[in-house]
Backbone as a chain_set.jsonl record, in Angstrom:
{"seq": "MQHAREHIAEQPHHHGWIRGRFDLVVAVLLGLTVMAIAWGAYRAEVNGTHANHYFNRSELALGRAHKLELQGDQELAADEQLFLELERDRAEGRAKAVAFLRGHLLTTGLARAIDWWERQPEATRPTTPFVAVNPNYENAFFARADFFETGSARSLHKAHAAEELTVDYTLVIVVLTIGLFVLGLSTQILAPWVRFGLVGFGAVVLVAGLARFIDLAA", "coords": {"N": [[0.826, -1.27, -0.007], [1.765, 1.233, 0.806], [4.015, 1.487, -1.27], [2.497, 1.837, -3.381], [1.26, 4.292, -2.862], [3.444, 5.935, -2.917], [4.061, 5.595, -5.534], [1.917, 6.57, -6.872], [2.427, 9.486, -5.931], [4.612, 9.854, -7.415], [3.831, 10.407, -9.921], [3.218, 12.775, -12.652], [1.538, 15.727, -12.057], [-1.293, 16.994, -13.9], [-2.777, 19.828, -14.657], [-5.865, 20.793, -15.28], [-7.116, 21.096, -18.695], [-4.822, 21.329, -20.589], [-2.681, 19.641, -21.465], [-0.067, 18.912, -23.285], [1.678, 20.433, -26.149], [-0.087, 20.616, -28.274], [-2.282, 21.333, -26.681], [-1.924, 23.608, -25.704], [-1.472, 25.283, -28.213], [-4.222, 25.193, -28.972], [-5.093, 26.429, -26.736], [-4.182, 28.965, -27.363], [-4.892, 29.852, -29.539], [-7.705, 29.779, -28.716], [-7.667, 32.343, -27.185], [-6.636, 34.129, -28.678], [-8.772, 34.465, -30.417], [-11.037, 35.061, -28.596], [-10.216, 37.816, -27.997], [-10.195, 38.775, -30.525], [-13.022, 38.941, -31.006], [-13.756, 40.621, -29.155], [-12.496, 43.064, -30.008], [-13.641, 43.248, -32.431], [-16.281, 43.588, -31.602], [-15.959, 46.179, -30.182], [-15.26, 47.831, -32.128], [-17.658, 47.704, -33.811], [-19.533, 48.631, -32.01], [-18.642, 51.453, -32.14], [-18.936, 52.313, -34.243], [-21.434, 52.303, -34.492], [-21.957, 54.209, -32.927], [-21.04, 56.192, -34.248], [-22.648, 56.124, -36.734], [-25.223, 56.745, -35.483], [-24.674, 59.438, -34.609], [-24.285, 60.807, -36.676], [-26.652, 60.407, -38.189], [-28.281, 61.956, -36.686], [-27.08, 64.453, -37.137], [-27.588, 64.909, -39.619], [-30.468, 64.966, -39.841], [-30.975, 67.238, -38.217], [-29.6, 69.31, -39.702], [-31.371, 69.023, -41.912], [-33.766, 69.809, -40.853], [-32.903, 72.687, -40.376], [-32.717, 73.356, -43.062], [-35.245, 73.31, -44.098], [-36.761, 75.053, -42.607], [-35.359, 77.404, -43.565], [-35.84, 77.365, -46.256], [-38.651, 77.949, -45.802], [-38.683, 80.625, -44.657], [-37.276, 81.63, -47.126], [-39.312, 81.287, -48.946], [-41.468, 83.05, -47.966], [-39.793, 85.854, -48.304], [-39.349, 85.849, -50.828], [-42.048, 85.755, -51.851], [-42.695, 88.071, -50.835], [-41.254, 89.877, -52.358], [-42.029, 89.397, -54.932], [-44.615, 90.585, -54.453], [-43.904, 93.268, -54.368], [-42.985, 93.552, -56.734], [-44.92, 93.361, -58.523], [-46.397, 95.13, -57.722], [-44.767, 97.595, -58.476], [-44.931, 97.335, -61.269], [-47.541, 97.754, -61.77], [-48.039, 100.123, -61.13], [-46.355, 101.424, -62.765], [-47.502, 100.856, -65.102], [-49.678, 102.359, -65.071], [-48.874, 104.668, -64.979], [-48.149, 106.049, -62.813], [-45.861, 107.885, -61.662], [-44.649, 108.976, -59.554], [-45.224, 107.017, -57.663], [-43.746, 104.891, -58.639], [-41.157, 105.966, -58.217], [-41.373, 106.23, -55.42], [-41.433, 103.496, -54.613], [-39.155, 102.492, -55.744], [-37.015, 103.766, -54.379], [-37.495, 103.753, -51.828], [-39.094, 101.285, -50.848], [-37.729, 98.986, -52.358], [-35.086, 96.568, -52.031], [-31.656, 96.696, -52.401], [-30.393, 94.693, -53.764], [-33.068, 93.81, -55.022], [-33.686, 95.626, -56.437], [-31.822, 95.852, -58.559], [-31.95, 93.443, -59.692], [-34.929, 93.754, -61.128], [-33.798, 95.508, -62.803], [-32.184, 94.401, -64.375], [-33.919, 92.572, -65.533], [-35.596, 94.152, -67.071], [-34.224, 94.849, -69.058], [-33.987, 92.999, -70.884], [-34.871, 91.435, -73.924], [-37.875, 91.699, -75.412], [-38.941, 89.49, -76.488], [-37.686, 87.327, -75.466], [-37.735, 87.941, -72.63], [-38.104, 86.623, -69.161], [-40.94, 85.764, -67.559], [-40.893, 86.864, -64.743], [-38.598, 88.612, -62.834], [-37.625, 87.023, -61.048], [-36.075, 84.519, -61.51], [-33.72, 81.689, -62.261], [-32.002, 82.093, -64.051], [-31.406, 84.758, -63.731], [-28.777, 86.935, -63.157], [-28.619, 88.855, -61.216], [-30.332, 88.622, -58.93], [-30.888, 87.007, -55.669], [-31.73, 84.999, -53.422], [-31.152, 85.021, -50.055], [-31.797, 83.458, -48.138], [-32.535, 80.96, -49.506], [-30.189, 80.306, -50.401], [-28.909, 79.758, -48.18], [-30.131, 77.536, -47.327], [-29.573, 75.543, -49.27], [-27.122, 75.121, -48.713], [-27.11, 73.97, -46.272], [-28.757, 71.484, -46.961], [-26.984, 70.248, -48.289], [-25.086, 69.771, -46.434], [-26.669, 68.294, -45.087], [-26.67, 66.153, -46.667], [-24.337, 64.856, -47.183], [-23.686, 64.369, -44.234], [-25.565, 62.118, -43.99], [-24.591, 60.502, -46.099], [-22.133, 59.77, -44.393], [-23.19, 58.477, -42.437], [-24.712, 56.329, -43.267], [-22.415, 54.844, -44.358], [-21.081, 54.529, -41.747], [-23.177, 53.055, -40.396], [-23.242, 50.411, -42.017], [-20.381, 49.35, -41.767], [-20.785, 48.757, -39.103], [-22.528, 46.693, -39.525], [-20.871, 45.178, -41.05], [-18.858, 44.584, -39.144], [-19.919, 43.281, -37.183], [-20.878, 40.959, -38.612], [-18.703, 39.55, -38.847], [-18.058, 39.201, -36.133], [-20.102, 37.042, -35.466], [-19.309, 34.979, -37.341], [-16.585, 34.484, -36.061], [-17.316, 33.728, -33.618], [-18.354, 30.996, -34.222], [-16.269, 30.011, -35.013], [-14.623, 30.168, -32.359], [-16.717, 28.565, -30.652], [-16.219, 25.924, -32.366], [-13.255, 25.82, -31.613], [-13.539, 25.542, -28.731], [-15.243, 23.068, -28.797], [-13.502, 21.371, -29.689], [-11.403, 20.729, -27.381], [-12.967, 18.903, -25.916], [-13.005, 16.797, -27.314], [-11.568, 13.405, -27.876], [-10.956, 11.718, -30.171], [-7.914, 11.993, -32.239], [-7.541, 12.802, -34.951], [-10.255, 14.105, -35.458], [-10.081, 16.085, -33.473], [-7.935, 17.392, -34.649], [-9.145, 18.381, -37.226], [-10.971, 19.981, -36.319], [-9.437, 22.101, -35.026], [-8.104, 23.253, -36.791], [-9.985, 24.038, -38.45], [-11.006, 26.208, -37.056], [-8.744, 27.663, -36.672], [-8.783, 28.419, -39.439], [-10.805, 30.078, -39.562], [-10.167, 32.008, -37.537], [-8.186, 33.444, -38.914], [-9.119, 34.3, -41.188], [-11.012, 35.883, -40.056], [-9.515, 37.761, -38.793], [-8.127, 38.994, -40.878], [-10.284, 40.112, -42.334], [-10.998, 42.079, -40.567], [-8.82, 43.773, -40.754], [-8.828, 44.598, -43.346], [-11.732, 45.87, -43.313], [-10.732, 48.126, -41.305], [-8.857, 49.249, -42.741]], "CA": [[0.078, 0.037, -0.008], [2.658, 2.452, 1.021], [4.789, 1.546, -2.408], [1.23, 2.45, -4.259], [1.092, 5.586, -2.479], [4.838, 6.615, -3.255], [4.173, 5.55, -7.163], [0.813, 8.032, -7.165], [2.758, 10.652, -5.878], [5.676, 9.945, -8.123], [3.116, 10.631, -11.189], [3.426, 14.139, -12.907], [0.111, 16.209, -11.9], [-1.741, 17.675, -15.016], [-3.964, 20.746, -14.317], [-6.856, 21.529, -16.449], [-7.172, 20.174, -19.922], [-3.781, 21.719, -21.233], [-1.295, 18.403, -21.257], [0.78, 18.942, -24.045], [1.976, 21.533, -26.912], [-1.421, 21.016, -29.139], [-3.396, 21.703, -26.147], [-1.103, 24.952, -25.713], [-1.892, 26.043, -29.399], [-5.485, 25.484, -28.98], [-5.485, 27.832, -25.795], [-3.666, 30.531, -27.763], [-6.239, 30.077, -30.923], [-8.928, 30.291, -28.116], [-7.422, 33.342, -26.64], [-6.885, 35.126, -29.989], [-10.54, 34.247, -30.941], [-11.902, 35.899, -28.028], [-9.654, 38.949, -28.125], [-10.566, 39.628, -32.007], [-14.582, 39.204, -30.943], [-13.992, 41.719, -28.229], [-12.049, 43.944, -30.522], [-14.747, 43.664, -33.076], [-17.616, 44.294, -30.845], [-15.694, 47.552, -29.659], [-15.491, 48.485, -33.426], [-19.184, 47.852, -33.983], [-20.098, 49.799, -31.219], [-17.998, 52.77, -32.144], [-19.535, 52.662, -35.673], [-22.954, 52.412, -34.232], [-22.46, 55.707, -32.477], [-20.88, 57.259, -35.497], [-23.819, 56.269, -37.575], [-26.454, 57.708, -34.731], [-24.3, 61.033, -34.298], [-24.459, 61.378, -38.594], [-28.022, 60.691, -38.285], [-28.676, 63.114, -35.89], [-26.753, 65.688, -38.105], [-28.34, 65.082, -41.057], [-31.873, 65.508, -39.47], [-30.886, 68.624, -37.635], [-29.506, 69.99, -40.917], [-32.438, 69.032, -43.028], [-34.99, 70.671, -40.481], [-32.76, 74.098, -40.649], [-32.871, 73.966, -44.362], [-36.71, 73.569, -44.262], [-37.188, 76.398, -41.892], [-34.781, 78.411, -44.109], [-36.78, 77.666, -47.559], [-40.071, 78.599, -45.559], [-38.087, 82.164, -44.908], [-37.228, 81.903, -48.272], [-40.641, 81.133, -49.526], [-41.875, 84.43, -47.378], [-38.971, 86.776, -49.028], [-39.922, 85.61, -52.477], [-43.41, 86.085, -52.044], [-42.823, 89.661, -50.51], [-40.672, 90.583, -53.435], [-43.049, 89.333, -56.001], [-45.877, 91.389, -54.281], [-43.206, 94.613, -54.68], [-42.58, 93.715, -58.295], [-46.325, 93.657, -59.131], [-47.154, 96.878, -57.454], [-44.257, 98.484, -59.335], [-45.402, 96.936, -62.455], [-49.24, 98.319, -61.891], [-48.03, 101.934, -61.041], [-45.708, 101.703, -64.193], [-48.544, 100.578, -66.35], [-50.942, 103.138, -64.677], [-48.351, 106.192, -65.143], [-48.0, 106.752, -61.646], [-44.469, 107.991, -61.623], [-44.333, 109.195, -58.149], [-45.536, 105.677, -56.681], [-42.642, 104.243, -58.81], [-40.194, 106.275, -57.43], [-41.475, 105.93, -54.001], [-41.186, 101.767, -54.502], [-37.717, 102.228, -56.061], [-36.18, 104.654, -53.394], [-37.921, 103.263, -50.352], [-39.306, 99.758, -50.315], [-37.07, 98.015, -52.875], [-33.884, 96.507, -51.572], [-30.49, 96.987, -53.645], [-30.574, 93.35, -54.882], [-34.309, 93.506, -55.87], [-33.85, 96.706, -57.756], [-30.841, 95.155, -59.502], [-32.848, 92.268, -60.473], [-35.746, 94.096, -61.746], [-33.198, 96.402, -63.95], [-31.877, 93.221, -65.436], [-35.397, 92.17, -66.135], [-36.182, 95.563, -68.087], [-33.074, 95.387, -70.176], [-33.907, 91.777, -71.486], [-35.533, 91.772, -74.936], [-39.414, 91.222, -74.763], [-39.211, 88.215, -76.812], [-37.212, 86.22, -74.582], [-37.968, 88.313, -71.454], [-38.838, 86.031, -68.348], [-42.289, 86.501, -67.128], [-40.696, 87.747, -63.676], [-37.162, 88.613, -62.563], [-37.015, 85.731, -60.041], [-35.481, 83.127, -62.222], [-32.236, 81.202, -62.035], [-31.153, 82.909, -65.241], [-31.161, 86.407, -63.45], [-27.424, 86.886, -62.178], [-28.637, 89.807, -59.858], [-31.42, 88.075, -57.987], [-30.364, 85.873, -55.066], [-32.616, 84.782, -52.235], [-30.247, 84.829, -49.07], [-32.562, 82.177, -47.586], [-32.401, 79.795, -50.363], [-28.883, 79.96, -50.666], [-28.466, 79.037, -46.939], [-30.882, 76.008, -47.141], [-29.12, 74.731, -50.34], [-25.777, 74.923, -47.818], [-27.517, 73.269, -45.039], [-29.161, 70.537, -47.381], [-25.713, 69.54, -48.795], [-24.414, 69.382, -45.305], [-27.408, 67.072, -44.768], [-26.579, 64.706, -47.421], [-23.316, 64.163, -46.405], [-23.742, 63.733, -43.046], [-26.388, 61.212, -44.307], [-23.852, 59.272, -46.444], [-21.308, 59.063, -43.53], [-24.245, 57.668, -41.273], [-24.916, 54.833, -44.048], [-21.166, 54.173, -44.291], [-20.994, 54.011, -40.562], [-24.079, 51.607, -40.298], [-22.565, 49.227, -43.047], [-19.272, 48.865, -40.924], [-21.421, 47.889, -37.926], [-23.32, 45.564, -39.867], [-19.97, 44.211, -41.232], [-18.052, 43.794, -38.022], [-21.298, 42.202, -36.316], [-20.965, 39.571, -39.37], [-17.336, 38.938, -38.505], [-18.292, 38.703, -34.993], [-20.634, 35.929, -35.774], [-18.462, 33.948, -37.786], [-15.531, 34.337, -35.106], [-17.904, 32.871, -32.537], [-18.548, 30.181, -34.799], [-14.768, 29.246, -34.598], [-14.868, 29.9, -30.872], [-17.436, 27.214, -30.347], [-15.462, 24.904, -32.607], [-12.12, 25.303, -30.909], [-13.582, 25.001, -27.535], [-15.327, 21.632, -29.053], [-11.963, 20.357, -29.715], [-11.026, 20.497, -26.237], [-13.646, 17.817, -25.49], [-12.904, 15.286, -28.287], [-10.512, 12.552, -27.89], [-10.152, 11.425, -31.447], [-6.761, 13.056, -32.771], [-8.18, 13.148, -36.381], [-11.495, 14.775, -35.396], [-9.68, 17.172, -32.894], [-7.322, 18.219, -35.71], [-10.106, 19.13, -38.143], [-11.811, 21.285, -35.625], [-8.613, 23.025, -34.546], [-7.696, 23.669, -38.485], [-11.237, 24.914, -38.948], [-10.885, 27.29, -36.279], [-7.68, 28.465, -37.014], [-8.721, 29.32, -40.543], [-11.802, 31.029, -39.134], [-9.742, 33.146, -37.064], [-7.116, 34.279, -39.646], [-9.936, 34.966, -41.884], [-11.719, 37.16, -39.492], [-8.701, 38.858, -38.52], [-7.936, 39.483, -42.264], [-11.41, 40.843, -42.856], [-10.884, 43.066, -39.749], [-7.845, 44.467, -41.12], [-9.45, 45.348, -44.515], [-12.368, 47.211, -42.656], [-10.024, 49.355, -40.676], [-8.087, 50.226, -43.735]], "C": [[0.943, 1.228, -0.124], [3.595, 2.443, -0.441], [3.595, 2.063, -3.455], [1.198, 3.898, -4.34], [2.252, 6.315, -3.186], [4.589, 6.564, -4.868], [3.115, 6.688, -7.785], [1.522, 9.003, -7.114], [3.999, 10.837, -6.619], [5.078, 10.671, -9.609], [2.928, 12.397, -11.48], [1.735, 14.425, -12.88], [-0.118, 17.267, -13.115], [-3.012, 18.54, -14.51], [-4.781, 21.049, -15.304], [-6.817, 20.552, -17.649], [-5.759, 20.284, -20.926], [-2.823, 20.489, -20.845], [0.037, 18.536, -22.066], [0.66, 20.394, -25.326], [0.756, 21.709, -27.609], [-2.459, 21.519, -28.111], [-3.036, 23.294, -25.886], [-1.673, 25.694, -27.107], [-3.073, 26.014, -29.286], [-5.919, 26.457, -27.732], [-5.268, 28.995, -26.418], [-4.768, 30.863, -28.99], [-7.65, 30.671, -29.88], [-8.909, 31.879, -27.574], [-7.445, 34.609, -27.803], [-8.147, 35.175, -30.375], [-11.175, 35.368, -29.864], [-11.194, 37.372, -27.826], [-10.072, 39.647, -29.486], [-12.304, 39.743, -31.876], [-14.571, 40.271, -30.037], [-13.334, 42.896, -29.083], [-13.484, 44.263, -31.615], [-16.167, 44.093, -32.861], [-17.282, 45.618, -30.543], [-15.932, 48.311, -31.401], [-17.041, 48.758, -33.716], [-19.557, 48.757, -33.018], [-19.741, 51.041, -31.557], [-18.591, 53.272, -33.37], [-20.826, 52.743, -35.45], [-23.119, 53.686, -33.9], [-22.048, 56.361, -33.292], [-22.311, 57.281, -36.389], [-25.124, 57.245, -36.725], [-25.885, 59.115, -34.69], [-24.877, 61.592, -35.912], [-25.91, 61.445, -38.633], [-28.69, 61.617, -38.043], [-28.468, 64.302, -36.285], [-27.36, 66.004, -39.014], [-29.692, 65.751, -40.801], [-31.874, 66.672, -38.929], [-30.563, 69.944, -39.054], [-30.592, 70.259, -42.055], [-33.659, 70.031, -42.342], [-34.223, 72.091, -40.565], [-33.185, 74.441, -41.758], [-34.497, 73.981, -44.577], [-37.285, 74.761, -43.551], [-36.51, 77.626, -43.008], [-35.592, 78.679, -45.576], [-38.243, 78.061, -47.213], [-39.56, 80.291, -45.69], [-38.255, 82.517, -46.325], [-38.674, 82.245, -49.356], [-41.321, 82.885, -49.256], [-41.16, 85.441, -48.1], [-39.225, 86.739, -50.334], [-41.12, 86.164, -52.588], [-43.759, 87.919, -51.899], [-41.961, 90.598, -51.62], [-41.219, 90.476, -54.984], [-43.999, 90.106, -55.894], [-45.174, 93.074, -54.864], [-43.342, 94.727, -55.956], [-44.02, 93.997, -58.758], [-46.939, 94.84, -59.108], [-46.402, 97.728, -58.319], [-44.743, 98.262, -60.668], [-46.842, 97.609, -62.726], [-48.748, 99.597, -61.817], [-47.263, 102.117, -62.056], [-46.744, 101.647, -65.297], [-49.7, 101.828, -66.278], [-50.502, 104.431, -65.204], [-48.203, 106.859, -64.201], [-46.403, 106.865, -61.277], [-44.072, 107.989, -60.05], [-44.249, 107.816, -57.237], [-44.363, 104.925, -57.06], [-41.465, 104.458, -58.559], [-40.094, 106.082, -56.285], [-40.969, 104.228, -53.841], [-39.639, 101.997, -54.627], [-36.905, 102.849, -54.835], [-36.19, 104.169, -52.387], [-38.209, 101.832, -49.98], [-38.491, 98.829, -51.043], [-35.629, 97.986, -52.39], [-33.025, 96.63, -52.817], [-30.65, 95.872, -54.428], [-31.839, 93.112, -55.748], [-34.379, 94.335, -56.866], [-32.856, 96.461, -58.889], [-31.417, 94.342, -60.367], [-33.839, 92.782, -61.498], [-34.991, 94.823, -62.963], [-32.819, 95.346, -64.86], [-32.882, 92.809, -66.229], [-35.714, 93.002, -67.428], [-35.325, 95.443, -69.072], [-33.181, 93.925, -70.912], [-34.87, 92.282, -72.779], [-36.874, 91.119, -74.643], [-39.57, 90.01, -75.274], [-38.72, 87.04, -75.825], [-36.962, 86.696, -73.116], [-38.575, 87.183, -70.397], [-40.154, 86.585, -67.969], [-41.824, 87.449, -65.771], [-38.977, 87.936, -63.657], [-36.537, 87.546, -61.782], [-37.041, 84.579, -60.767], [-34.064, 82.732, -61.85], [-31.44, 81.994, -63.057], [-30.477, 84.005, -64.879], [-29.696, 86.394, -62.425], [-27.57, 87.806, -61.068], [-29.85, 89.6, -58.997], [-30.791, 86.871, -57.202], [-31.242, 85.91, -53.505], [-31.657, 84.226, -51.073], [-30.786, 83.529, -48.187], [-32.463, 81.07, -48.062], [-31.143, 79.18, -50.489], [-28.321, 79.267, -49.358], [-28.986, 77.525, -46.96], [-30.253, 75.433, -47.975], [-27.443, 74.292, -49.265], [-26.167, 73.621, -46.733], [-28.132, 71.655, -45.761], [-28.044, 69.469, -48.025], [-25.072, 69.089, -47.488], [-25.195, 68.169, -44.81], [-27.173, 65.649, -45.206], [-25.373, 64.214, -47.181], [-23.207, 63.819, -45.132], [-24.734, 62.154, -43.079], [-25.69, 59.856, -45.025], [-22.824, 58.925, -45.417], [-22.112, 58.403, -42.573], [-24.318, 56.325, -42.106], [-23.551, 54.082, -43.824], [-20.952, 53.53, -42.764], [-21.653, 52.861, -40.246], [-23.643, 50.621, -41.326], [-21.381, 48.715, -42.31], [-19.722, 48.447, -39.847], [-21.771, 46.837, -38.293], [-21.917, 44.297, -40.405], [-18.901, 43.679, -40.186], [-18.942, 42.921, -37.161], [-21.112, 40.748, -37.386], [-19.628, 38.896, -38.712], [-17.342, 38.423, -37.266], [-18.874, 37.443, -35.033], [-19.884, 34.619, -36.034], [-17.248, 33.582, -36.632], [-15.98, 33.457, -33.884], [-18.473, 31.499, -33.02], [-17.191, 29.316, -34.335], [-14.332, 29.247, -33.39], [-15.305, 28.655, -30.377], [-16.659, 26.012, -30.744], [-14.17, 24.582, -32.034], [-12.312, 24.829, -29.58], [-14.245, 23.456, -27.573], [-14.222, 20.742, -29.0], [-11.346, 20.002, -28.74], [-11.555, 19.094, -25.412], [-13.605, 16.544, -26.233], [-11.799, 14.578, -28.176], [-10.03, 12.08, -29.069], [-9.245, 12.107, -31.991], [-7.351, 13.451, -34.115], [-9.153, 14.374, -36.174], [-10.98, 16.272, -34.565], [-8.685, 18.087, -33.993], [-7.956, 19.11, -36.473], [-10.692, 20.361, -37.445], [-10.83, 22.289, -35.27], [-8.218, 23.605, -36.044], [-8.904, 24.259, -38.809], [-11.029, 26.193, -38.285], [-9.948, 28.123, -36.367], [-7.954, 29.208, -38.399], [-10.085, 30.403, -40.324], [-11.052, 32.587, -38.55], [-8.939, 34.155, -38.28], [-7.827, 34.984, -40.873], [-10.699, 36.275, -41.563], [-10.8, 38.272, -39.398], [-8.028, 39.743, -40.084], [-8.958, 40.457, -42.66], [-11.612, 42.28, -41.651], [-9.791, 44.385, -40.246], [-8.464, 45.426, -42.394], [-10.855, 46.232, -43.824], [-11.846, 48.273, -42.054], [-9.226, 49.973, -41.594], [-8.969, 51.562, -44.363]], "O": [[0.846, 2.072, -1.015], [3.934, 3.583, -0.759], [3.983, 2.759, -4.393], [1.136, 4.604, -5.347], [2.014, 7.228, -3.976], [4.951, 7.565, -5.488], [3.292, 7.429, -8.751], [1.518, 9.687, -8.137], [4.528, 11.944, -6.526], [5.807, 11.383, -10.301], [2.545, 13.158, -10.592], [0.873, 13.726, -13.413], [0.654, 18.203, -13.322], [-4.042, 18.042, -14.055], [-4.305, 21.636, -16.276], [-6.515, 19.364, -17.533], [-5.589, 19.505, -21.863], [-2.235, 20.559, -19.765], [1.118, 18.286, -21.534], [-0.284, 21.184, -25.343], [0.352, 22.87, -27.672], [-3.459, 22.094, -28.543], [-3.948, 24.122, -25.888], [-2.334, 26.721, -26.955], [-3.444, 27.158, -29.549], [-6.941, 27.141, -27.764], [-5.953, 29.992, -26.187], [-5.307, 31.943, -29.231], [-8.382, 31.627, -30.134], [-9.936, 32.558, -27.535], [-8.07, 35.67, -27.783], [-8.534, 36.293, -30.716], [-11.727, 36.394, -30.261], [-12.012, 38.163, -27.354], [-10.261, 40.861, -29.57], [-12.88, 40.567, -32.585], [-15.565, 40.988, -30.153], [-13.815, 43.961, -28.697], [-14.177, 45.279, -31.571], [-16.949, 44.699, -33.593], [-18.231, 46.401, -30.589], [-16.734, 49.212, -31.648], [-17.525, 49.885, -33.825], [-19.963, 49.835, -33.451], [-20.577, 51.898, -31.269], [-18.753, 54.476, -33.569], [-21.467, 53.333, -36.319], [-24.061, 54.367, -34.305], [-22.621, 57.45, -33.33], [-22.928, 58.313, -36.654], [-25.767, 58.171, -37.218], [-26.72, 60.017, -34.745], [-25.654, 62.511, -36.168], [-26.441, 62.463, -39.077], [-29.526, 62.156, -38.768], [-29.244, 65.226, -36.04], [-27.703, 67.146, -39.32], [-30.051, 66.799, -41.337], [-32.901, 67.317, -39.141], [-31.106, 71.029, -39.26], [-30.719, 71.221, -42.813], [-34.343, 70.815, -42.999], [-35.052, 72.935, -40.905], [-33.87, 75.452, -41.911], [-34.909, 74.837, -45.359], [-38.265, 75.357, -43.996], [-37.147, 78.656, -43.227], [-35.916, 79.79, -45.996], [-39.008, 78.447, -48.096], [-39.942, 81.05, -46.581], [-39.033, 83.363, -46.765], [-38.897, 83.126, -50.187], [-41.569, 83.698, -50.146], [-41.967, 86.142, -48.711], [-39.31, 87.809, -50.938], [-41.293, 87.064, -53.41], [-44.548, 88.68, -52.459], [-42.036, 91.825, -51.677], [-40.945, 91.207, -55.935], [-44.495, 90.528, -56.938], [-45.792, 93.859, -55.583], [-43.749, 95.774, -56.46], [-44.175, 95.009, -59.441], [-47.658, 95.44, -59.907], [-47.018, 98.58, -58.958], [-44.997, 99.32, -61.244], [-47.177, 97.946, -63.861], [-49.204, 100.3, -62.719], [-47.428, 103.261, -62.481], [-46.729, 102.394, -66.276], [-50.426, 102.163, -67.214], [-51.267, 105.229, -65.745], [-48.099, 108.083, -64.286], [-45.821, 105.974, -60.658], [-43.348, 107.17, -59.485], [-43.433, 107.596, -56.342], [-43.8, 104.284, -56.173], [-40.619, 103.564, -58.578], [-39.004, 105.773, -55.804], [-40.18, 103.878, -52.963], [-38.91, 101.709, -53.678], [-36.029, 102.107, -54.39], [-35.133, 103.997, -51.781], [-37.698, 101.261, -49.016], [-38.409, 97.729, -50.496], [-34.962, 99.017, -52.297], [-33.452, 96.666, -53.971], [-30.991, 95.944, -55.608], [-31.862, 92.487, -56.809], [-34.912, 94.101, -57.95], [-33.084, 96.847, -60.035], [-31.414, 94.469, -61.592], [-33.729, 92.379, -62.656], [-35.515, 94.753, -64.075], [-33.124, 95.406, -66.051], [-32.787, 92.687, -67.45], [-36.012, 92.563, -68.539], [-35.668, 95.987, -70.121], [-32.22, 93.738, -71.657], [-35.522, 93.324, -72.712], [-37.027, 90.205, -73.833], [-40.324, 89.268, -74.646], [-39.364, 86.033, -75.532], [-36.174, 86.085, -72.394], [-39.661, 86.749, -70.779], [-40.405, 87.786, -68.072], [-42.262, 88.595, -65.664], [-38.251, 87.374, -64.478], [-35.354, 87.205, -61.781], [-37.927, 83.73, -60.67], [-33.351, 83.468, -61.168], [-30.327, 82.464, -62.823], [-29.386, 84.362, -65.324], [-29.606, 85.96, -61.277], [-26.855, 87.707, -60.071], [-30.287, 90.563, -58.368], [-30.273, 85.916, -57.781], [-31.249, 86.845, -52.705], [-31.371, 83.03, -51.11], [-30.01, 82.738, -47.65], [-32.309, 80.093, -47.33], [-30.914, 77.98, -50.637], [-27.457, 78.391, -49.396], [-28.315, 76.541, -46.65], [-30.147, 74.282, -47.551], [-26.898, 73.188, -49.28], [-25.536, 72.582, -46.542], [-27.94, 70.66, -45.061], [-28.184, 68.259, -48.204], [-24.517, 67.991, -47.492], [-24.66, 67.211, -44.252], [-27.313, 64.556, -44.658], [-25.322, 63.008, -46.94], [-22.528, 62.817, -44.91], [-24.558, 61.25, -42.262], [-25.948, 58.675, -44.793], [-22.509, 57.735, -45.437], [-21.493, 57.659, -41.813], [-23.969, 55.278, -41.56], [-23.472, 52.988, -43.267], [-20.714, 52.339, -42.564], [-21.089, 51.825, -39.893], [-24.168, 49.594, -40.896], [-21.367, 47.488, -42.211], [-19.015, 47.552, -39.384], [-21.482, 45.854, -37.611], [-21.913, 43.077, -40.244], [-18.242, 42.646, -40.305], [-18.546, 41.936, -36.538], [-21.214, 39.614, -36.916], [-19.643, 37.805, -38.142], [-16.781, 37.348, -37.059], [-18.135, 36.558, -34.6], [-19.802, 33.598, -35.351], [-17.04, 32.397, -36.373], [-15.252, 32.668, -33.282], [-19.086, 30.85, -32.172], [-17.094, 28.338, -33.593], [-13.567, 28.32, -33.124], [-14.595, 27.819, -29.819], [-16.367, 25.147, -29.918], [-13.82, 23.41, -31.891], [-11.595, 23.943, -29.114], [-13.965, 22.655, -26.682], [-14.083, 19.667, -28.417], [-10.64, 19.001, -28.863], [-10.918, 18.418, -24.604], [-14.068, 15.468, -25.856], [-10.802, 15.253, -28.433], [-8.812, 11.96, -29.198], [-9.724, 13.164, -32.405], [-7.631, 14.644, -34.233], [-8.898, 15.483, -36.643], [-11.387, 17.376, -34.929], [-8.753, 19.314, -34.079], [-7.651, 20.3, -36.56], [-10.839, 21.482, -37.933], [-11.277, 23.432, -35.175], [-8.067, 24.826, -36.024], [-8.783, 25.176, -39.621], [-10.884, 27.214, -38.957], [-10.167, 29.318, -36.171], [-7.521, 30.342, -38.604], [-10.201, 31.436, -40.983], [-11.245, 33.749, -38.908], [-9.128, 35.362, -38.435], [-7.361, 35.956, -41.468], [-10.96, 37.261, -42.252], [-11.046, 39.423, -39.756], [-7.59, 40.891, -40.155], [-8.652, 41.499, -43.239], [-12.272, 43.285, -41.914], [-9.967, 45.597, -40.113], [-8.543, 46.655, -42.395], [-10.777, 47.451, -43.974], [-12.391, 49.369, -42.193], [-8.854, 51.13, -41.4], [-8.426, 52.351, -45.136]]}, "num_chains": 1, "name": "protein.A"}
């Protein structure tokens, strides 16, 4: 009995499932896969935050553009009303009223726009001065609205790009999770050829996932 106890005491003690170099390789692969999954989750979260940020910026810019367009419509309506009054007074021969409108109510930009319109040949003259081909008429509200609409479109493009990256990182995470499961399963299999196959598959998944992460980060 004493000899048996001494023999048992002399046997090497193995802790856990790591009993050799192959098991150590599996452990390293498991660790790398877990770290890769954690990195992918972090990048997916970052890009998701960026997507929300740019979506919000796009909506805010678009809202400001709509408000400016409404102000532009109001200014255009006021300019059109002054123009109609000017033409009516001119047609009725009310020189004093025309002079008053030009001297007190018309802005400098509106007066230049009307002057340009009056100089155009009657055959090709637009119905009103408020056309795009008139170089002297500019609605400041419409110009600012265009600026914010352009900014909204840029932010929306960035939001969609960040959203696509979030989906891409998530897909890689799912694939790496499958690889992690396969590598973990290999630690419970005794048949050597099955273990080698599972570990090989898990290693391929890990390498492919890392390569895809590098591609996404580029």
